[in-house]
N, C-alpha and C positions, 0 to 999 in steps of 0.2 A: 226639546221644545223647538218647534218651527214657527216662524213669524212671516206674515205676508209683508211684502215690500210695497210702500206707497210712494208716488211721486210728489212733487211740490204742490200739486192741486188736490192731494189726498185721493187720487185715483189709483186703483190697484194696478201695479205693474206686473206683467207676467207674459208668458208665451205658451203656446201649445207644445207639449212635449211629444215627439214622435214615439210611437209604440215600441220601436226597436231600441229606444234608449232606456226603457223602463227595466229595472232589475228585480224589483220586488214590490209587492203590495204593502201598504201601510195602513194601520188603523189609527186614526187621530181623534182626539177629543178636544173640544174647545176649552180654553182657559176661561173660567167664568168670573173670577175675581170675587168681590164682596157680595154682589147681587147679580142675579140672572136677569137679563133683558127679556121682557115679555114677548117680544117679536122673534126671539130665538127659538126655532123649531128644528126638527130633523132636516127639513127641506131648505131652511134659510141659514143654517149654521156656518156654511162656508162664506156666505155673503156678509153676515153681520159680525163674524169673529175674525180677529187678526192674529191671534196666537193659538197654537194647538199643542197638546201633549202627544207624543208618539208612544203608542202602546208597544213596548219592546217585547212583551210576552205573546204577541199575536202570532209569531212564527219562530220556531227554534233557531233557524239560521239568522234571522234578524236579531234575535236575543243575543246570540254569540257575537255577531258583528258589532252591536252597540255596546256590549259589555266589555269588549276588549279595547275600546277606544280610550 
């Protein structure tokens, strides 16, 4: 699971990651909890969700890397 980091004002903290630093694509799914928010759509899921599940079966190399941890 990955989690977004918020500062003291509840603003999203983050930076732009240069393309040369990316190693692999990830498929993530929002953690919904007990009920799904009505404003959560495919376009707004990154804005309204703060926790995501990583699909380790998305890529076999990713699966092997995450399974050996």
